[in-house]
ZATORPA-752210 format. One record per residue: x, z, y of N, C-alpha, C, CB in turn. Coordinates in steps of 0.2 Angstrom, whole numbers. Atoms other than C-alpha are relative to their C-alpha. Glycine has a CB too. Layout:
% residues N
NUBA  n_px  n_pz  n_py ca_px ca_pz ca_py  c_px  c_pz  c_py cb_px cb_pz cb_py
NUBA     X     Z     Y     X     Z     Y     X     Z     Y     X     Z     Y
...
% end
This chain:
% residues 91
NUBA  n_px  n_pz  n_py ca_px ca_pz ca_py  c_px  c_pz  c_py cb_px cb_pz cb_py
NUBA    -6     0     4   -53  -173    85     3     6    -2     5    -5     3
NUBA    -3    -6     1   -47  -156    87    -5     4    -5     1     4     6
NUBA     5    -3     4   -63  -149    79     1    -2    -7    -7    -1     3
NUBA     0     2     7   -61  -160    64     7     3    -3     1    -8     0
NUBA    -6    -3     2   -43  -154    62    -1     7    -2     6    -2     5
NUBA     1    -7     1   -48  -136    64    -4     1    -7    -3     3     6
NUBA     4    -1     5   -62  -138    51     4    -2    -7    -6    -5     0
NUBA    -4     2     6   -50  -147    38     5     6    -1     4    -6     2
NUBA    -5    -5     1   -37  -133    41    -4     6    -3     3     2     7
NUBA     3    -6     3   -50  -119    38    -2    -2    -7    -7     1     4
NUBA     2     1     7   -56  -128    22     7     0    -4    -3    -7    -1
NUBA    -7     0     4   -37  -130    16     2     8    -1     5    -3     4
NUBA    -2    -7     0   -34  -111    20    -5     3    -5     0     3     7
NUBA     5    -3     5   -50  -106    10     2    -2    -7    -7    -2     2
NUBA    -2     2     7   -45  -116    -5     6     3    -2     1    -8     0
NUBA    -7    -3     1   -27  -109    -4    -1     7    -1     5    -2     5
NUBA     2    -8     1   -34   -91    -2    -3     1    -7    -4     2     6
NUBA     3     0     6   -45   -94   -17     5     0    -6    -5    -5    -1
NUBA    -5     1     6   -30  -100   -28     4     6     0     3    -6     1
NUBA    -5    -5     0   -19   -86   -22    -4     6    -3     2     2     7
NUBA     3    -6     3   -32   -73   -27    -1    -1    -7    -8     1     3
NUBA     0     1     7   -34   -81   -44     6     1    -3    -3    -8    -1
NUBA    -6    -1     3   -16   -81   -47     2     7     0     6    -4     4
NUBA    -1    -7     0   -14   -63   -42    -3     4    -5    -1     3     7
NUBA     4    -3     5   -28   -57   -53     3    -2    -7    -7    -2     1
NUBA    -2     3     7   -21   -68   -67     7     4    -2     1    -7     0
NUBA    -7    -3     1    -3   -60   -65    -1     7    -2     4     0     6
NUBA     1    -7     2   -10   -42   -66    -3     0    -7    -5     3     5
NUBA     3     0     6   -20   -47   -81     5    -2    -5    -6    -6    -1
NUBA    -5     2     4    -5   -55   -89     5     6    -1     5    -6     3
NUBA    -4    -6     1     5   -39   -86    -3     5    -5     2     3     7
NUBA     4    -5     4    -8   -28   -94     0    -3    -7    -6     2     3
NUBA     1     3     6   -11   -40  -108     7     0    -4    -3    -7     0
NUBA    -7     1     3     8   -43  -112     2     7    -2     5    -3     4
NUBA    -3    -7     2    12   -24  -112    -4     3    -5    -1     4     7
NUBA     4    -3     5    -3   -19  -122     1    -3    -7    -8    -1     2
NUBA    -2     4     6     0   -33  -135     6     2    -3    -1    -7     1
NUBA    -7    -2     3    18   -28  -137     0     7    -3     5    -1     6
NUBA     0    -7     3    15   -10  -139    -5     1    -6    -3     5     6
NUBA     5     0     6     0   -13  -151     3    -2    -6    -6    -3     2
NUBA    -3     2     5    10   -23  -162     6     4    -3     3    -7     1
NUBA    -6    -5     2    25   -11  -162    -3     6    -3     4     1     6
NUBA     3    -6     3    14     4  -166    -3    -2    -7    -6     3     5
NUBA     3     2     7     5    -6  -180     5    -1    -5    -4    -6     1
NUBA    -5     1     5    21   -10  -188     5     5     0     4    -7     2
NUBA    -5    -6     0    30     6  -185     5     0     6     4     1    -6
NUBA    -4     0    -6    38    10  -168     7     0    -1    -2     6     5
NUBA    -7    -1     2    55    16  -175     2    -6    -4     1     6    -3
NUBA    -2     6     4    55     2  -188     1    -7     4    -5    -1    -6
NUBA    -1     6    -5    53   -11  -174     5     0     5    -7    -1     3
NUBA    -6     0    -4    67    -5  -164    -1     4     7     2    -6     2
NUBA     2    -4    -5    58     6  -151     0    -3     7     5     6     1
NUBA     0     2    -7    60     4  -132     4    -7     1     2     5     5
NUBA    -4     7    -1    74   -10  -133    -4    -6    -2     7     1    -3
NUBA     4     6     3    63   -21  -144    -6    -1     4    -3     2    -7
NUBA     5     0    -4    48   -17  -133     2    -4     7    -3     7     2
NUBA    -3     3    -6    58   -23  -117     1    -7    -2     6     3     2
NUBA    -2     6     2    64   -38  -127    -7    -5    -1     3     0    -7
NUBA     6     3     1    46   -43  -132    -4    -2     7    -5     4    -5
NUBA     3     1    -6    39   -40  -115     4    -5     5     0     7     4
NUBA    -4     5    -5    53   -50  -106    -1    -7    -2     8     2    -1
NUBA     2     7     3    48   -65  -117    -7    -2     2     2    -1    -7
NUBA     7     1     0    29   -63  -117    -3     0     7    -3     6    -3
NUBA     3     0    -7    26   -59   -98     2    -7     3     3     6     3
NUBA    -1     6    -4    35   -74   -91    -3    -6    -3     8    -2     0
NUBA     4     6     3    27   -86  -104    -7     1     3     0     1    -7
NUBA     7    -1    -2    10   -79   -99    -1    -2     8    -3     7    -1
NUBA     0     2    -7    14   -81   -80     0    -7     1     7     3     3
NUBA     0     7     0    18   -99   -83    -7    -3     0     4    -3    -5
NUBA     7     2     1     0  -101   -89    -4     1     7    -3     3    -6
NUBA     3    -2    -6    -6   -92   -73     1    -5     6     1     7     2
NUBA    -2     4    -6     4  -102   -61    -3    -8    -1     7     0     1
NUBA     1     7     1     0  -119   -69    -7    -2    -3     5    -3    -4
NUBA     7     1     3   -17  -118   -78    -5     3     4     0     2    -7
NUBA     5    -4    -3   -27  -105   -69    -3    -3     6     2     7     2
NUBA     3     4    -6   -28  -114   -52    -4    -6    -1     6    -1     5
NUBA     3     6     1   -34  -129   -60    -7     1    -4     4    -5    -4
NUBA     6     0     4   -46  -123   -73    -5     6     2     3     2    -7
NUBA     5    -5    -2   -54  -107   -66    -5    -2     5     4     6     3
NUBA     5     2    -4   -62  -115   -51    -6    -5    -4     3    -4     6
NUBA     5     4     4   -70  -128   -63    -4     4    -5     4    -5    -4
NUBA     4    -4     4   -76  -115   -75    -5     4     4     5     5    -4
NUBA     4    -4    -5   -83  -105   -60    -6    -5     2     4     2     6
NUBA     6     4    -2   -93  -120   -54    -5    -2    -6     3    -7     2
NUBA     4     1     6   -99  -124   -72    -5     6    -1     4    -2    -6
NUBA     4    -6     1  -105  -106   -74    -5     1     5     5     6    -1
NUBA     5    -1    -6  -113  -106   -57    -6    -5    -1     4    -2     7
NUBA     6     5     1  -123  -122   -61    -4     2    -6     3    -6    -2
NUBA     4    -2     6  -128  -115   -78    -4     6     1     5     2    -6
NUBA     4    -6    -1  -134   -98   -72    -5    -1     6     5     5     3
NUBA     6     1    -5  -145  -106   -58    -6    -2    -3     2    -5     5
% end
């Protein structure tokens, strides 16, 4: 019985560790993508005309939390499924 509980616990921790890694990588990606996107749009439309750093902070303060929601709620569900599908296709 103890062995069964230990095996289930190990499987649970492995799955949670996998989800934590996915979330952390996703958050880093969100940060870089949000910052780059905000800067690129502002440079394209004219930095000073767009409002400079205050506008950049405003855009980033909206874009980053929105992208984090996707990471927390969509990535843990969809990334393992995509990984399995790709693993099957590449075999």
